[in-house]
N, C-alpha and C positions, 0 to 999 in steps of 0.2 A: 768447555768455554770457547774453544776456538771455533766450534761449529756454530755457536750463537753469534760470534763476531762475523763469521762468513755469511750466515743467513741474513744478518742485519744489513750488511753492506749490499747484498743482492737485492733486498727489499728497497733499500734507499736508491740504488742506481736504476733498478727496473721500473719502479713505480713513482719515485720521488714524492711519495705521500708519507708525511710524518705521522699521521694517525695510524696507518697500517704498521709502521715501524714500532710505534708506542704500544699498540695492541699486541704485536708479536712479542715484544720484550716483557710485557705484563704476563702473557700466557707462560712464557718460559720461566720467569721468576716465580710465578705461582706454582708451577710444576716442581721446581726445585725446593721451594719452601714446604710443600706438602709431601715431600719425599716420594714423588712419583717419577723422578728422573732416573735414568739408567745409571748404574754404578760406573759403567765405562765412561760416561760423560763427566763424572766427578773426580776421576783419577788425575792427580797432580804428580808429575815426575820431575824431580830435581837432580842435579848433578851431585854426586858424592865426592866431597873434598874433606878429608880428615885433617883439620888443623885446629889451632886454638881459637875457639869461639867463646864469646862472652855468653851468648844465648844460642844454644844449638838450634839450627833450622830443623823443621819437622822431619825431612827426609834423612838427615844425618842422625838425628836422635833415634829414629826408628831403626836405622841400620846398626847403630851402636848397641841398642837394646837386643837386636837379633844376634849380633856378634857375641854378646855376653852369654847367650843361650847356646850358640853353636859357632865356633870360630871359623869354620869352613865357609860360612855365608858372607864373609867380608867382601863387599863389592870392590872392584878395581877402581883406581883413581879415575874420575871422569865418568864412571858408569852412572846411569840414571836410576834413581830409586823411586818406584811408584808408591803413592800412599793416598789415603783418603782421610780427611779431617772429620772426626765424629763429635757428637755432642757430649760434653761433660762440663760440669760447673767449676768455675774458678781454677782452671788449669790453663797452661800455655798450649799453643799449637803443637809444640814438640811432644807433649804428653798425650795429645789427642789424635796423633797420627797413627794409622793402622794400615797394614798391607791390604790391598783390595780383596784378596782371597779370604782373609780373616773377617772382613766386613760381610762378605757374601755368606760365610758359614755361620757367623754369630748374629742372630737376629736382634740382639739387644744393642748392638753397635749401630747407631743411627747417624747417618751423615749430617753434618751441621749445615743446613741449607742457608742459614743467615750468612755464614762465612763465604759460601760460594756465590750467593747473590751480590754481596757487598764487593767481592773481588771482581765479579763480571761487570758490575756497574762502573767500577773504577777503570777497568780496562777499556770498556766501551766509551767511557767519558773521555779518556785520553785521545781516542781516535776521532770521536764526533765533535769534540771541542774545536778541532781545526776548522770545521765548517759552521760553527756557531750553534750546535745542538747540545743542550745541557742534559745529559743522560742522568746524572746524579740528582738533578731536580725532579726528573720523571720518577726516579726510584723513591725519592722522599714523598712525592705526591701519591704514590701507588697506595690503594686501599690495602691495609694490612689486616690479616685475619689470624686468629689464634687457631693453631692446629693441635688437636688432641691425639694422644697416643693411645691406641686400643691395647688392652691387656688380653693375652691369650689365656685360655683355661689351662690350669696345671694338670698334669697327667695323673699324679699319684697323691691325691689328697686323702688322708686316712679318714678324717672326720671334718665336718663343717664347723664345729664349735670346739673351743678349748674346754678344759676341765671345769672351769667356772661358768660355762655357758656363754662366754663372750667370743666375739669374732676376732680373728687375727687379721692383720692388715691385708695379707694376700687373699684371704677368704672374703674380705670386704669387697675387693676389686672383682673377684670371681662372681660374687652374688649380684653385682650390678651390671653384668654383661648380658 
């Protein structure tokens, strides 16, 4: 996200052309929403402070989940905990945060592009509102597309039909690829 802010400021100061800035932001948001962004660009690192929270922040929740698994992984006070927020329904950010290495290894964990685009639009809006540019309005005007998730073929399917000759749900997806 910091790279997007930096590039946006460069475009604004070098060209002073709002249409170029808008096109750049649309391209970046489209890349994030379609899961084509590099995982390094999606990493959020927050400071670890273990205190009484009403709702645990994602980094602290991830660290405490990891501490329950292995007590030696407890971060020092003030140490930054990196995480990526992934897609899951009806859960809080704290339950949707995962270590970047886990997201890279597990292909079923998909970064939640909507969260990252919304957060980047809010951050850019705070900066550009000072000079009268409404980034959140640009984001709301952006043409939205539905992105589909492709299912990969399972390796060890014994048969393509069940005993009664009906498809199972995973076989249905495999037959349509």
